[in-house]
Structure formats: structure tokens, C-alpha cells
N, C-alpha and C positions, 0 to 999 in steps of 0.2 A: 577572618582576628577583626576584633569589636574596635572602633577611634574613640581614643580616647578624648580628643577634644573634637570640636565640631567649629564648620568654619562656618559664615553666613552661607556660605552657597548650600551650606547643610541643613538650612536649618533651612532654609529659603522652600526644601526640596519634601521636607518631612511635615510643614506646618501650611505648606499652599502660599505661603508670602513672599514679597519683593524682597530683596536684597537688603536694600534703604533697610526695609522693617525690620528684620532679620537681624543690621546692625545694631539698631535702638534696644534690644531685644539681650544681645551679646551685651551692650553696656552694662544697662539694665543690672544682668546677674551677675558682671563685672564686678561692680558695682558692692555688692553684695558678698561677693565673697572676699574681695575685695578687706569692707569694714568687718568680715570677721578674718581678718591675719592670712589669707591666703594669698596664692604669687598666683596672680592673671597675666594675660596674653592679649594683645588689641589683636580687634578680630576674630579669636579665639574666644569657646567656651568650652571646662572642667564636661564632656560631653553625659557622667553619672549625676552635675548640676544640673544640666538642662534639666532633662527625662524630672527630675524629681521635681524641680521644682514645676514644669508643664502640666505632667502626667500621674502627677502622684507617685510613679517608682523606682523602685532601688532599684540597680543593679538590673532592668532592663523587667522585671515582674512586676506586675501593680502590688501596693500596701493593699495588704485587705484591715 
């Protein structure tokens, strides 16, 4: 089952960055989601939004 939200640890493993940097990424993405009116959770980010912003992917498939 695919995770709906990612934690700093998840992002750290995916991107090969430190957890503190992952928290910065989460904060930035959550600010964007908040501006769009979406509900956000501190320390977690939507996996769909993360993959879309980081890799241009929606639903785990690269946009063509």
C-alpha cells in the first residue's frame, strides 16, 4: 500500500538528504499547500504533492 503522507525520515531516504533538510522541504511544500487552501500537518506532507513537485510525477508515473 502506498503511503498517503511522507515524513522527514521518508523524504530523507528518498532524496538522500539529512532529516533536518527534509523538514525544511516539508515546511516549504506545506506552505504552498496552505496557500492553496489545503489542510496540512506539521512534519508530514502529501506524497502525491511531494512527487509532483520533486519529480514532475503524478500518481507515481512521470508526466509526459
